[in-house]
C-alpha atoms as a printed R data frame, in Angstrom:
    type eleno elety resid chain resno       x       y       z
1   ATOM     1    CA   MET     A     1  -4.713 -33.104 -89.177
2   ATOM     2    CA   SER     A     2  -1.243 -32.523 -87.809
3   ATOM     3    CA   GLN     A     3  -0.715 -32.230 -84.077
4   ATOM     4    CA   LEU     A     4   1.846 -30.162 -82.171
5   ATOM     5    CA   ASN     A     5   2.181 -31.148 -78.528
6   ATOM     6    CA   TYR     A     6   3.580 -29.126 -75.631
7   ATOM     7    CA   TYR     A     7   2.868 -28.174 -72.014
8   ATOM     8    CA   VAL     A     8   1.734 -24.770 -70.809
9   ATOM     9    CA   THR     A     9   1.517 -25.909 -67.186
10  ATOM    10    CA   GLY     A    10   4.006 -27.614 -64.914
11  ATOM    11    CA   ASN     A    11   4.637 -28.872 -61.380
12  ATOM    12    CA   THR     A    12   7.865 -27.101 -60.440
13  ATOM    13    CA   ALA     A    13  10.069 -25.900 -57.585
14  ATOM    14    CA   GLU     A    14   8.202 -22.580 -57.862
15  ATOM    15    CA   GLY     A    15   4.817 -24.262 -57.602
16  ATOM    16    CA   PHE     A    16   2.238 -24.596 -60.356
17  ATOM    17    CA   ILE     A    17   3.410 -22.710 -63.448
18  ATOM    18    CA   ASN     A    18   0.887 -21.642 -66.089
19  ATOM    19    CA   TYR     A    19   1.928 -20.136 -69.445
20  ATOM    20    CA   LEU     A    20  -1.520 -20.300 -71.040
21  ATOM    21    CA   ASN     A    21  -1.804 -16.545 -71.628
22  ATOM    22    CA   GLU     A    22   1.496 -16.397 -73.517
23  ATOM    23    CA   ASN     A    23   0.173 -19.031 -75.916
24  ATOM    24    CA   LEU     A    24  -3.193 -17.350 -76.482
25  ATOM    25    CA   GLN     A    25  -1.565 -14.369 -78.203
26  ATOM    26    CA   GLY     A    26  -3.601 -13.540 -81.307
27  ATOM    27    CA   ILE     A    27  -6.418 -15.963 -80.426
28  ATOM    28    CA   GLU     A    28  -9.814 -14.281 -80.771
29  ATOM    29    CA   LYS     A    29 -12.265 -16.985 -79.674
30  ATOM    30    CA   ILE     A    30 -11.733 -18.978 -76.483
31  ATOM    31    CA   VAL     A    31 -14.112 -21.637 -75.170
32  ATOM    32    CA   VAL     A    32 -13.638 -22.760 -71.560
33  ATOM    33    CA   LEU     A    33 -15.068 -26.135 -70.517
34  ATOM    34    CA   LYS     A    34 -16.146 -26.116 -66.858
35  ATOM    35    CA   HIS     A    35 -16.485 -29.326 -64.868
36  ATOM    36    CA   GLN     A    36 -15.058 -31.181 -61.851
37  ATOM    37    CA   SER     A    37 -13.979 -34.122 -64.022
38  ATOM    38    CA   ASN     A    38 -10.811 -33.522 -66.016
39  ATOM    39    CA   LYS     A    39 -11.291 -36.826 -67.837
40  ATOM    40    CA   ILE     A    40 -14.697 -35.773 -69.122
41  ATOM    41    CA   LYS     A    41 -13.260 -32.491 -70.394
42  ATOM    42    CA   THR     A    42 -10.390 -34.428 -71.987
43  ATOM    43    CA   LYS     A    43 -12.805 -36.750 -73.807
44  ATOM    44    CA   VAL     A    44 -14.738 -33.789 -75.166
45  ATOM    45    CA   ILE     A    45 -11.542 -32.044 -76.293
46  ATOM    46    CA   ARG     A    46 -10.247 -35.180 -78.034
47  ATOM    47    CA   ASN     A    47 -13.603 -35.648 -79.754
48  ATOM    48    CA   LEU     A    48 -13.532 -32.046 -80.974
49  ATOM    49    CA   MET     A    49 -10.065 -32.541 -82.480
50  ATOM    50    CA   ASN     A    50 -11.625 -34.918 -85.012
51  ATOM    51    CA   HIS     A    51 -13.904 -32.175 -86.344
52  ATOM    52    CA   PHE     A    52 -11.147 -30.082 -87.907
53  ATOM    53    CA   ASP     A    53  -9.851 -30.338 -91.461
54  ATOM    54    CA   GLU     A    54  -6.930 -32.728 -91.937
55  ATOM    55    CA   ASN     A    55  -4.739 -29.911 -93.287
56  ATOM    56    CA   ILE     A    56  -5.054 -27.902 -90.071
57  ATOM    57    CA   THR     A    57  -2.425 -27.979 -87.303
58  ATOM    58    CA   ILE     A    58  -3.822 -28.485 -83.821
59  ATOM    59    CA   GLU     A    59  -1.719 -27.516 -80.822
60  ATOM    60    CA   ALA     A    60  -2.510 -29.974 -78.033
61  ATOM    61    CA   LEU     A    61  -1.871 -28.708 -74.515
62  ATOM    62    CA   LEU     A    62  -0.542 -31.704 -72.635
63  ATOM    63    CA   SER     A    63  -1.424 -31.914 -68.965
64  ATOM    64    CA   SER     A    64   0.745 -31.938 -65.865
65  ATOM    65    CA   LEU     A    65  -1.915 -34.262 -64.392
66  ATOM    66    CA   GLY     A    66  -0.540 -37.073 -66.561
67  ATOM    67    CA   ASP     A    67  -0.907 -38.878 -69.871
68  ATOM    68    CA   ASP     A    68  -4.637 -39.520 -69.449
69  ATOM    69    CA   TYR     A    69  -5.449 -35.808 -69.660
70  ATOM    70    CA   LEU     A    70  -5.374 -32.843 -72.025
71  ATOM    71    CA   ASP     A    71  -5.625 -29.237 -70.845
72  ATOM    72    CA   GLY     A    72  -6.933 -27.964 -74.161
73  ATOM    73    CA   ILE     A    73  -6.257 -27.280 -77.827
74  ATOM    74    CA   ILE     A    74  -5.302 -24.191 -79.832
75  ATOM    75    CA   VAL     A    75  -6.139 -23.907 -83.540
76  ATOM    76    CA   ARG     A    76  -4.243 -20.832 -84.750
77  ATOM    77    CA   GLU     A    77  -5.587 -21.004 -88.298
78  ATOM    78    CA   LYS     A    78  -9.063 -20.574 -86.805
79  ATOM    79    CA   SER     A    79  -7.926 -18.146 -84.080
80  ATOM    80    CA   LEU     A    80  -9.575 -20.580 -81.669
81  ATOM    81    CA   ALA     A    81  -8.789 -22.197 -78.325
82  ATOM    82    CA   ILE     A    82 -10.805 -24.755 -76.367
83  ATOM    83    CA   ILE     A    83  -9.444 -25.222 -72.863
84  ATOM    84    CA   SER     A    84 -10.187 -26.743 -69.494
85  ATOM    85    CA   ASP     A    85 -11.222 -24.429 -66.672
86  ATOM    86    CA   ARG     A    86  -8.386 -26.079 -64.698
87  ATOM    87    CA   ILE     A    87  -5.898 -23.772 -66.428
88  ATOM    88    CA   SER     A    88  -8.076 -20.771 -67.339
89  ATOM    89    CA   PHE     A    89  -7.945 -17.374 -65.653
90  ATOM    90    CA   PRO     A    90 -10.874 -15.451 -64.079
91  ATOM    91    CA   ASP     A    91 -10.379 -12.438 -66.362
92  ATOM    92    CA   LEU     A    92 -10.047 -14.479 -69.556
93  ATOM    93    CA   ASN     A    93 -12.273 -13.126 -72.330
94  ATOM    94    CA   SER     A    94 -14.000 -16.395 -73.162
95  ATOM    95    CA   ILE     A    95 -17.207 -18.331 -73.744
96  ATOM    96    CA   GLU     A    96 -17.819 -20.573 -70.727
97  ATOM    97    CA   LEU     A    97 -19.613 -23.872 -71.178
98  ATOM    98    CA   ASP     A    98 -20.666 -25.492 -67.908
99  ATOM    99    CA   LEU     A    99 -20.823 -29.227 -68.580
100 ATOM   100    CA   THR     A   100 -22.882 -29.861 -65.446
101 ATOM   101    CA   ASN     A   101 -25.830 -28.398 -67.370
102 ATOM   102    CA   TYR     A   102 -25.619 -31.400 -69.681
103 ATOM   103    CA   LEU     A   103 -24.756 -34.081 -67.126
104 ATOM   104    CA   HIS     A   104 -27.510 -33.244 -64.591
105 ATOM   105    CA   GLU     A   105 -25.387 -33.624 -61.480
106 ATOM   106    CA   SER     A   106 -25.615 -32.414 -57.925
107 ATOM   107    CA   SER     A   107 -22.723 -31.336 -55.670
108 ATOM   108    CA   ASN     A   108 -20.959 -34.026 -53.683
109 ATOM   109    CA   GLN     A   109 -19.189 -33.554 -50.358
110 ATOM   110    CA   ASP     A   110 -16.803 -36.424 -51.168
111 ATOM   111    CA   VAL     A   111 -15.638 -34.511 -54.240
112 ATOM   112    CA   LYS     A   112 -14.920 -31.394 -52.181
113 ATOM   113    CA   LYS     A   113 -12.916 -33.457 -49.689
114 ATOM   114    CA   ALA     A   114 -10.919 -35.172 -52.450
115 ATOM   115    CA   LYS     A   115 -10.186 -31.805 -54.100
116 ATOM   116    CA   LYS     A   116  -8.881 -30.447 -50.802
117 ATOM   117    CA   THR     A   117  -6.625 -33.482 -50.355
118 ATOM   118    CA   PHE     A   118  -5.383 -33.211 -53.943
119 ATOM   119    CA   LYS     A   119  -4.490 -29.543 -53.441
120 ATOM   120    CA   SER     A   120  -2.717 -30.206 -50.143
121 ATOM   121    CA   LEU     A   121  -0.618 -33.110 -51.488
122 ATOM   122    CA   THR     A   122   0.282 -31.209 -54.652
123 ATOM   123    CA   GLU     A   123   1.480 -28.209 -52.651
124 ATOM   124    CA   GLU     A   124   3.549 -30.555 -50.472
125 ATOM   125    CA   SER     A   125   5.183 -31.887 -53.636
126 ATOM   126    CA   TYR     A   126   6.141 -28.328 -54.636
127 ATOM   127    CA   ASP     A   127   7.854 -27.891 -51.277
128 ATOM   128    CA   GLN     A   128   9.898 -31.026 -51.950
129 ATOM   129    CA   PHE     A   129  10.881 -29.793 -55.417
130 ATOM   130    CA   ALA     A   130  11.860 -26.407 -53.956
131 ATOM   131    CA   GLN     A   131  14.084 -28.072 -51.364
132 ATOM   132    CA   GLY     A   132  15.615 -30.225 -54.090
133 ATOM   133    CA   LEU     A   133  16.415 -27.120 -56.140
134 ATOM   134    CA   LYS     A   134  18.182 -25.470 -53.205
135 ATOM   135    CA   ILE     A   135  20.396 -28.517 -52.825
136 ATOM   136    CA   HIS     A   136  20.937 -28.748 -56.579
137 ATOM   137    CA   ASP     A   137  22.309 -25.209 -56.512
138 ATOM   138    CA   GLU     A   138  25.257 -26.600 -54.514
139 ATOM   139    CA   LEU     A   139  26.360 -28.329 -57.716
140 ATOM   140    CA   GLU     A   140  26.539 -24.968 -59.455
141 ATOM   141    CA   SER     A   141  29.003 -23.633 -56.869
142 ATOM   142    CA   ILE     A   142  31.367 -26.519 -57.668
143 ATOM   143    CA   TYR     A   143  31.496 -25.803 -61.387
144 ATOM   144    CA   VAL     A   144  31.288 -22.008 -61.187
145 ATOM   145    CA   ASN     A   145  34.580 -21.976 -59.304
146 ATOM   146    CA   GLU     A   146  36.199 -24.018 -62.093
147 ATOM   147    CA   MET     A   147  34.554 -22.151 -64.979
148 ATOM   148    CA   ASN     A   148  36.172 -20.060 -67.725
149 ATOM   149    CA   PHE     A   149  33.452 -17.471 -68.324
150 ATOM   150    CA   GLU     A   150  35.399 -15.668 -71.050
151 ATOM   151    CA   ARG     A   151  35.572 -18.887 -73.058
152 ATOM   152    CA   ALA     A   152  31.839 -19.438 -72.502
153 ATOM   153    CA   ASP     A   153  31.124 -15.981 -73.941
154 ATOM   154    CA   GLU     A   154  33.400 -16.696 -76.907
155 ATOM   155    CA   ILE     A   155  31.574 -19.941 -77.695
156 ATOM   156    CA   ALA     A   156  28.186 -18.238 -77.565
157 ATOM   157    CA   ASN     A   157  29.348 -15.308 -79.696
158 ATOM   158    CA   GLU     A   158  30.980 -17.598 -82.279
159 ATOM   159    CA   PHE     A   159  27.842 -19.716 -82.450
160 ATOM   160    CA   ILE     A   160  25.609 -16.679 -82.940
161 ATOM   161    CA   TYR     A   161  27.912 -15.235 -85.610
162 ATOM   162    CA   ASP     A   162  28.087 -18.497 -87.581
163 ATOM   163    CA   LEU     A   163  24.348 -19.116 -87.418
164 ATOM   164    CA   PHE     A   164  22.813 -15.680 -87.887
165 ATOM   165    CA   THR     A   165  25.264 -13.537 -89.905
166 ATOM   166    CA   ASP     A   166  23.552 -14.202 -93.250
167 ATOM   167    CA   ILE     A   167  19.984 -14.056 -91.912
168 ATOM   168    CA   ASN     A   168  18.107 -10.861 -92.682
169 ATOM   169    CA   LYS     A   169  16.067  -9.024 -90.080
170 ATOM   170    CA   LYS     A   170  12.307  -9.352 -90.506
171 ATOM   171    CA   GLU     A   171   9.972  -6.376 -90.581
172 ATOM   172    CA   ASN     A   172   7.509  -7.796 -88.034
173 ATOM   173    CA   THR     A   173   7.857  -7.868 -84.257
174 ATOM   174    CA   SER     A   174   8.866 -11.141 -82.670
175 ATOM   175    CA   THR     A   175   6.227 -13.151 -80.783
176 ATOM   176    CA   ILE     A   176   7.473 -15.286 -77.890
177 ATOM   177    CA   TYR     A   177   5.537 -18.347 -76.762
178 ATOM   178    CA   LYS     A   178   6.532 -19.551 -73.297
179 ATOM   179    CA   ARG     A   179   6.129 -23.306 -72.917
180 ATOM   180    CA   LEU     A   180   7.537 -26.440 -71.296
181 ATOM   181    CA   PHE     A   181   8.646 -29.582 -73.130
182 ATOM   182    CA   GLY     A   182   8.020 -31.697 -70.032
183 ATOM   183    CA   THR     A   183   7.184 -31.614 -66.357
184 ATOM   184    CA   ASN     A   184   6.879 -33.638 -63.165
185 ATOM   185    CA   THR     A   185   3.774 -35.828 -63.180
186 ATOM   186    CA   PRO     A   186   2.414 -38.734 -61.117
187 ATOM   187    CA   GLU     A   187   4.157 -41.001 -63.664
188 ATOM   188    CA   GLY     A   188   7.476 -39.269 -63.005
189 ATOM   189    CA   ALA     A   189   9.448 -36.645 -64.928
190 ATOM   190    CA   VAL     A   190   8.304 -36.722 -68.566
191 ATOM   191    CA   ASN     A   191   9.286 -34.865 -71.725
192 ATOM   192    CA   ILE     A   192   8.525 -34.724 -75.450
193 ATOM   193    CA   VAL     A   193  11.999 -33.679 -76.626
194 ATOM   194    CA   PRO     A   194  12.324 -36.471 -79.253
195 ATOM   195    CA   GLU     A   195   8.983 -35.413 -80.744
196 ATOM   196    CA   LEU     A   196  10.092 -31.781 -81.003
197 ATOM   197    CA   LEU     A   197  13.481 -32.715 -82.472
198 ATOM   198    CA   SER     A   198  11.881 -34.896 -85.147
199 ATOM   199    CA   THR     A   199  10.457 -31.759 -86.804
200 ATOM   200    CA   ILE     A   200  13.678 -29.699 -86.699
201 ATOM   201    CA   ASN     A   201  16.522 -29.835 -89.259
202 ATOM   202    CA   HIS     A   202  19.147 -27.956 -87.245
203 ATOM   203    CA   ALA     A   203  19.295 -28.887 -83.546
204 ATOM   204    CA   TYR     A   204  22.091 -28.143 -81.100
205 ATOM   205    CA   PHE     A   205  22.425 -30.310 -77.994
206 ATOM   206    CA   ILE     A   206  24.121 -28.325 -75.221
207 ATOM   207    CA   LYS     A   207  25.986 -30.586 -72.821
208 ATOM   208    CA   GLY     A   208  27.510 -29.468 -69.560
209 ATOM   209    CA   ARG     A   209  26.975 -29.405 -65.823
210 ATOM   210    CA   ALA     A   210  25.015 -27.206 -63.414
211 ATOM   211    CA   GLY     A   211  26.291 -23.639 -63.628
212 ATOM   212    CA   THR     A   212  28.250 -24.048 -66.876
213 ATOM   213    CA   GLY     A   213  26.264 -21.410 -68.752
214 ATOM   214    CA   LYS     A   214  23.775 -23.474 -70.755
215 ATOM   215    CA   SER     A   215  20.758 -21.292 -69.906
216 ATOM   216    CA   THR     A   216  22.806 -18.088 -70.345
217 ATOM   217    CA   PHE     A   217  23.920 -19.335 -73.776
218 ATOM   218    CA   MET     A   218  20.301 -19.889 -74.814
219 ATOM   219    CA   LYS     A   219  19.204 -16.504 -73.501
220 ATOM   220    CA   LYS     A   220  21.788 -14.880 -75.776
221 ATOM   221    CA   VAL     A   221  20.483 -16.863 -78.746
222 ATOM   222    CA   LEU     A   222  16.927 -15.906 -77.776
223 ATOM   223    CA   ALA     A   223  17.857 -12.209 -77.735
224 ATOM   224    CA   VAL     A   224  19.250 -12.419 -81.273
225 ATOM   225    CA   CYS     A   225  16.216 -14.322 -82.593
226 ATOM   226    CA   LYS     A   226  13.971 -11.707 -81.013
227 ATOM   227    CA   ASP     A   227  15.984  -8.839 -82.508
228 ATOM   228    CA   LEU     A   228  15.702 -10.473 -85.948
229 ATOM   229    CA   GLY     A   229  11.911 -10.541 -85.606
230 ATOM   230    CA   PHE     A   230  11.308 -14.301 -85.565
231 ATOM   231    CA   ASP     A   231   8.477 -15.980 -83.664
232 ATOM   232    CA   ILE     A   232  10.104 -18.049 -80.930
233 ATOM   233    CA   GLU     A   233   9.077 -20.980 -78.761
234 ATOM   234    CA   VAL     A   234  10.877 -20.685 -75.422
235 ATOM   235    CA   TYR     A   235  10.719 -23.838 -73.321
236 ATOM   236    CA   HIS     A   236  11.364 -23.185 -69.641
237 ATOM   237    CA   CYS     A   237  12.836 -25.660 -67.182
238 ATOM   238    CA   SER     A   238  10.154 -27.664 -65.371
239 ATOM   239    CA   PHE     A   239  12.425 -27.894 -62.317
240 ATOM   240    CA   ASP     A   240  13.480 -24.213 -62.180
241 ATOM   241    CA   PRO     A   241  11.208 -22.095 -64.447
242 ATOM   242    CA   LYS     A   242  13.626 -19.144 -64.252
243 ATOM   243    CA   SER     A   243  15.976 -21.215 -66.386
244 ATOM   244    CA   ILE     A   244  15.538 -21.891 -70.125
245 ATOM   245    CA   ASP     A   245  15.779 -25.427 -71.513
246 ATOM   246    CA   MET     A   246  15.119 -24.804 -75.215
247 ATOM   247    CA   VAL     A   247  14.858 -22.052 -77.812
248 ATOM   248    CA   LEU     A   248  13.070 -23.134 -81.007
249 ATOM   249    CA   VAL     A   249  12.397 -21.155 -84.209
250 ATOM   250    CA   ARG     A   250  10.231 -23.107 -86.638
251 ATOM   251    CA   GLU     A   251  10.730 -20.681 -89.511
252 ATOM   252    CA   LEU     A   252  14.464 -21.486 -89.398
253 ATOM   253    CA   SER     A   253  13.855 -25.152 -88.507
254 ATOM   254    CA   PHE     A   254  16.279 -24.522 -85.652
255 ATOM   255    CA   CYS     A   255  16.512 -25.230 -81.937
256 ATOM   256    CA   ILE     A   256  19.089 -25.249 -79.189
257 ATOM   257    CA   PHE     A   257  18.407 -27.077 -75.934
258 ATOM   258    CA   ASP     A   258  19.786 -28.292 -72.625
259 ATOM   259    CA   SER     A   259  20.582 -31.927 -73.335
260 ATOM   260    CA   THR     A   260  21.436 -33.061 -69.817
261 ATOM   261    CA   ASP     A   261  19.744 -35.276 -67.224
262 ATOM   262    CA   PRO     A   262  16.762 -35.766 -66.957
263 ATOM   263    CA   HIS     A   263  16.371 -34.927 -70.659
264 ATOM   264    CA   GLU     A   264  19.694 -36.073 -72.075
265 ATOM   265    CA   PHE     A   265  19.723 -37.005 -75.753
266 ATOM   266    CA   PHE     A   266  22.274 -37.401 -78.520
267 ATOM   267    CA   PRO     A   267  22.200 -36.455 -82.210
268 ATOM   268    CA   GLU     A   268  20.703 -39.127 -84.433
269 ATOM   269    CA   LYS     A   269  20.554 -37.360 -87.781
270 ATOM   270    CA   GLU     A   270  22.484 -34.955 -89.975
271 ATOM   271    CA   GLY     A   271  22.130 -31.331 -88.888
272 ATOM   272    CA   HIS     A   272  21.975 -32.233 -85.179
273 ATOM   273    CA   LYS     A   273  25.163 -31.395 -83.266
274 ATOM   274    CA   VAL     A   274  26.603 -31.325 -79.731
275 ATOM   275    CA   ILE     A   275  28.014 -28.255 -77.954
276 ATOM   276    CA   ASP     A   276  29.880 -29.453 -74.849
277 ATOM   277    CA   MET     A   277  30.258 -26.589 -72.371
278 ATOM   278    CA   TYR     A   278  31.970 -28.818 -69.802
279 ATOM   279    CA   GLU     A   279  34.749 -29.823 -72.197
280 ATOM   280    CA   GLU     A   280  35.167 -26.275 -73.477
281 ATOM   281    CA   THR     A   281  34.892 -24.148 -70.345
282 ATOM   282    CA   VAL     A   282  35.526 -26.167 -67.167
283 ATOM   283    CA   THR     A   283  38.934 -27.003 -65.680
284 ATOM   284    CA   PRO     A   284  39.875 -30.537 -66.814
285 ATOM   285    CA   GLY     A   285  39.480 -33.104 -64.051
286 ATOM   286    CA   THR     A   286  36.785 -31.178 -62.158
287 ATOM   287    CA   ASP     A   287  34.362 -34.131 -62.170
288 ATOM   288    CA   GLU     A   288  37.065 -36.383 -60.751
289 ATOM   289    CA   LYS     A   289  38.321 -33.821 -58.220
290 ATOM   290    CA   TYR     A   290  34.885 -33.321 -56.668
291 ATOM   291    CA   ALA     A   291  33.456 -36.771 -57.425
292 ATOM   292    CA   ASP     A   292  32.411 -37.569 -53.859
293 ATOM   293    CA   LYS     A   293  30.725 -34.220 -53.260
294 ATOM   294    CA   ILE     A   294  28.992 -34.315 -56.654
295 ATOM   295    CA   ALA     A   295  27.666 -37.818 -55.978
296 ATOM   296    CA   SER     A   296  26.467 -36.806 -52.502
297 ATOM   297    CA   VAL     A   297  24.705 -33.616 -53.637
298 ATOM   298    CA   THR     A   298  23.151 -35.362 -56.647
299 ATOM   299    CA   SER     A   299  21.800 -38.194 -54.513
300 ATOM   300    CA   HIS     A   300  20.496 -35.700 -51.943
301 ATOM   301    CA   TYR     A   301  18.601 -33.456 -54.364
302 ATOM   302    CA   LYS     A   302  17.190 -36.427 -56.294
303 ATOM   303    CA   SER     A   303  15.809 -37.854 -53.056
304 ATOM   304    CA   TYR     A   304  13.639 -34.738 -52.735
305 ATOM   305    CA   MET     A   305  12.557 -35.058 -56.351
306 ATOM   306    CA   LYS     A   306  11.481 -38.646 -55.683
307 ATOM   307    CA   LYS     A   307   9.509 -37.501 -52.622
308 ATOM   308    CA   GLY     A   308   7.827 -34.830 -54.729
309 ATOM   309    CA   ILE     A   309   6.860 -37.331 -57.430
310 ATOM   310    CA   ALA     A   310   5.537 -39.734 -54.776
311 ATOM   311    CA   LEU     A   311   3.306 -36.952 -53.422
312 ATOM   312    CA   LEU     A   312   2.005 -36.212 -56.943
313 ATOM   313    CA   LYS     A   313   1.189 -39.896 -57.309
314 ATOM   314    CA   GLU     A   314  -0.650 -39.827 -53.983
315 ATOM   315    CA   ALA     A   315  -2.500 -36.692 -55.106
316 ATOM   316    CA   ASP     A   316  -3.455 -38.520 -58.292
317 ATOM   317    CA   GLN     A   317  -5.247 -41.136 -56.190
318 ATOM   318    CA   SER     A   318  -7.440 -38.377 -54.754
319 ATOM   319    CA   LEU     A   319  -8.054 -37.145 -58.285
320 ATOM   320    CA   GLU     A   320  -9.211 -40.615 -59.296
321 ATOM   321    CA   LYS     A   321 -11.794 -40.515 -56.487
322 ATOM   322    CA   ILE     A   322 -13.212 -37.373 -58.086
323 ATOM   323    CA   GLU     A   323 -13.155 -38.902 -61.569
324 ATOM   324    CA   GLY     A   324 -14.971 -41.984 -60.299
325 ATOM   325    CA   LYS     A   325 -17.989 -39.869 -59.363
326 ATOM   326    CA   TYR     A   326 -18.784 -38.933 -62.966
327 ATOM   327    CA   GLU     A   327 -19.795 -40.756 -66.110
328 ATOM   328    CA   LEU     A   328 -19.999 -39.471 -69.663
329 ATOM   329    CA   THR     A   329 -22.268 -41.396 -72.002
330 ATOM   330    CA   LYS     A   330 -21.905 -41.208 -75.784
331 ATOM   331    CA   GLU     A   331 -25.201 -39.322 -75.941
332 ATOM   332    CA   MET     A   332 -24.021 -36.724 -73.393
333 ATOM   333    CA   GLU     A   333 -20.689 -36.380 -75.161
334 ATOM   334    CA   GLY     A   334 -22.415 -35.817 -78.499
335 ATOM   335    CA   LYS     A   335 -24.624 -33.070 -77.070
336 ATOM   336    CA   ILE     A   336 -21.656 -31.265 -75.513
337 ATOM   337    CA   VAL     A   337 -19.550 -31.507 -78.675
338 ATOM   338    CA   ASN     A   338 -22.435 -30.216 -80.802
339 ATOM   339    CA   GLU     A   339 -22.882 -27.252 -78.476
340 ATOM   340    CA   VAL     A   340 -19.179 -26.370 -78.642
341 ATOM   341    CA   LEU     A   341 -19.276 -26.623 -82.441
342 ATOM   342    CA   ARG     A   342 -22.308 -24.345 -82.463
343 ATOM   343    CA   GLN     A   343 -20.494 -21.790 -80.292
344 ATOM   344    CA   ILE     A   344 -17.413 -21.715 -82.546
345 ATOM   345    CA   SER     A   345 -19.192 -21.794 -85.902
């Protein structure tokens, strides 16, 4: 079994983002696991992963709740998805499996109270991220005023010409999967960029500053890939979802991504290269000229990010109170797994 990890949900400046639907394109059978405990659902999902053939690729939906959780799995070769009700939609055409029918539980007022606290703290964290984004935008104004937009367009056009000129257009229509390669969690800002890069032969690390055209560059590349008919993984920014952080085309073993803080990386193998938008498009000496203001704005917006993460960590403590109310024995787990396998057989 090979495993492909990514996030479809994120804690962002625009609130809770959910790209589940975009990743269920073409999936015919969907099983939704319903229960208050996300850890119980995670255990069941991880158990089920072991029941698939070793030659099958399983897409594991990582969770914005943290490393201890999974939001689900997608098995495209089986046209199958098994997901947590935490990320499902009311109108989703699915088979619902209520795990309380197997665990013989009654409702608990403490659980309802903890859920309310979790929701309140999480929403507070989104407010902090939103405020941080507003302040971060001040950085963009610094660099935009020192930016050579014509040169930025030239770089993008040259890149697209060099990369795609000899690639033939496919007959099929492009499918776009919206995802995130990381998000804000109780453990902090996390990402799986190194894992994604390890599978790609041709990766381009875009360096730059806020407002230097990195996302615009990638949107142009995305448009060409779409026009050529390739299936595309588009990874949105977990801070500002309107922005794109990565465009990846597995059929071409190619990706281009925003390689700046908090997901800054450098090429470590042949075929991986840097594109530095700051060096190419911004007036030399801009960092030095506005050093004090840049340091002040950066410190200010990061303080809000830290507050947001602290609130997620506090929310996680309420989540743990919910998790502590439930227990999954091996016998219960076996019954649930067998029922899911029966439903998907």
